[in-house]
C-alpha positions as CSV (number, residue, x, y, z in Angstrom):
1,X,-8.1,67.5,-34.4
2,X,-9.7,68.5,-31.6
3,X,-12.0,71.4,-31.8
4,X,-9.3,73.3,-29.8
5,X,-6.9,71.9,-32.3
6,X,-8.9,73.3,-34.9
7,X,-10.0,76.7,-33.1
8,X,-5.9,77.4,-32.8
9,X,-4.9,76.4,-35.9
10,X,-7.6,79.0,-37.6
11,X,-6.8,81.8,-34.9
12,X,-2.7,81.6,-35.5
13,X,-3.0,81.2,-39.4
14,X,-5.0,84.3,-39.2
15,X,-2.5,86.3,-37.3
16,X,-3.9,86.8,-33.9
17,X,-2.4,85.2,-30.4
18,X,-3.8,82.1,-29.2
19,X,-4.2,83.0,-25.5
20,X,-3.0,80.8,-22.3
21,X,-2.4,81.7,-18.7
22,X,-0.6,80.0,-16.5
23,X,-2.4,77.0,-14.7
24,X,-4.5,78.7,-11.8
25,X,-3.7,81.8,-12.7
26,X,-5.0,85.3,-13.9
27,X,-3.2,87.9,-15.6
28,X,-1.7,88.0,-18.6
29,X,-1.1,85.7,-21.5
30,X,2.3,84.0,-22.0
31,X,2.9,84.4,-25.4
32,X,1.5,88.2,-26.0
33,X,1.2,89.3,-22.2
34,X,-1.8,90.7,-22.7
35,X,-4.2,91.1,-19.9
36,X,-6.7,88.1,-19.8
37,X,-7.5,87.6,-16.9
38,X,-10.6,89.2,-16.3
39,X,-12.0,86.3,-19.1
40,X,-10.8,83.9,-16.8
41,X,-12.4,85.4,-13.8
42,X,-15.5,86.0,-15.5
43,X,-14.9,81.9,-17.1
44,X,-15.6,83.4,-20.8
45,X,-13.2,81.9,-23.3
46,X,-10.3,83.3,-23.7
47,X,-9.8,82.6,-27.3
48,X,-12.6,82.4,-30.5
49,X,-14.6,78.3,-30.6
50,X,-14.5,78.7,-34.3
51,X,-16.3,75.0,-34.4
52,X,-19.3,75.8,-32.7
53,X,-19.6,79.3,-32.7
54,X,-21.4,80.7,-35.8
55,X,-20.4,84.5,-34.7
56,X,-16.8,83.3,-34.4
57,X,-17.1,80.9,-37.4
58,X,-18.7,83.8,-39.3
59,X,-15.9,86.2,-38.8
60,X,-13.3,83.8,-39.9
61,X,-14.8,82.9,-43.0
62,X,-15.2,86.8,-43.5
63,X,-11.4,87.0,-43.5
64,X,-11.1,84.2,-45.5
65,X,-13.0,85.7,-48.3
66,X,-10.7,88.3,-48.4
67,X,-7.4,86.9,-48.7
68,X,-5.7,86.3,-51.6
69,X,-5.7,82.8,-51.3
70,X,-9.0,82.3,-51.5
71,X,-9.8,80.5,-54.8
72,X,-7.3,78.0,-53.9
73,X,-9.6,77.5,-50.5
74,X,-12.8,77.4,-52.7
75,X,-11.6,74.7,-55.0
76,X,-10.7,73.0,-51.5
77,X,-14.1,72.8,-50.3
78,X,-15.6,71.6,-53.8
79,X,-13.4,69.0,-53.9
80,X,-14.3,67.9,-50.5
81,X,-18.0,69.0,-49.6
82,X,-21.3,67.9,-51.1
83,X,-22.8,70.8,-53.1
84,X,-25.3,72.0,-50.6
85,X,-22.6,72.3,-48.0
86,X,-21.0,74.7,-50.2
87,X,-23.8,76.5,-51.0
88,X,-24.5,77.1,-46.9
89,X,-20.4,78.1,-46.8
90,X,-20.6,80.3,-49.0
91,X,-24.3,81.8,-48.4
92,X,-23.5,81.1,-44.4
93,X,-26.5,78.8,-43.6
94,X,-27.6,76.8,-41.0
95,X,-27.3,73.8,-43.8
96,X,-23.6,73.5,-42.6
97,X,-22.2,73.6,-39.1
98,X,-19.5,75.1,-38.1
99,X,-17.3,72.5,-37.4
100,X,-17.1,70.7,-40.4
101,X,-16.3,74.1,-42.3
102,X,-13.5,74.9,-39.5
103,X,-12.0,71.1,-40.3
104,X,-11.8,72.2,-43.9
105,X,-10.4,75.3,-43.1
106,X,-7.9,73.7,-40.4
107,X,-6.9,71.2,-43.1
108,X,-6.5,73.6,-45.9
109,X,-3.9,75.4,-43.5
110,X,-1.9,72.8,-42.9
111,X,-1.4,71.6,-46.0
112,X,-0.9,75.4,-47.6
113,X,1.3,76.8,-45.1
114,X,3.1,79.1,-47.8
115,X,-0.3,81.4,-47.1
116,X,0.0,81.7,-43.4
117,X,2.4,84.1,-40.8
118,X,5.2,81.8,-38.9
119,X,4.5,84.1,-35.5
120,X,1.7,84.9,-34.5
121,X,1.0,88.6,-33.8
122,X,1.5,90.4,-30.4
């Protein structure tokens, strides 16, 4: 999976709109119609980057910990990551880069669609 695919899977699983605009246009998102043109004009990201930004990744991790399926996710993490990485995931230390944790999260989402909303929020 590419970083963009991982970011989109995570973002939409959280019930948020993955903003997109028509090519070479500033204005509203083609999905939720939110005015995102200012982000395009400033050259900022339309969407969070969970794969390389600790701030965005941390927000996703905090969201995950509040979900009723948190224990199932923690079990998946224990299966695929070495012990020192598990500690980093839970303690939010720099031993685990956001990309590795984001990959595990995106895989969990794909494997457990029953936990996630079908439609993104508007």
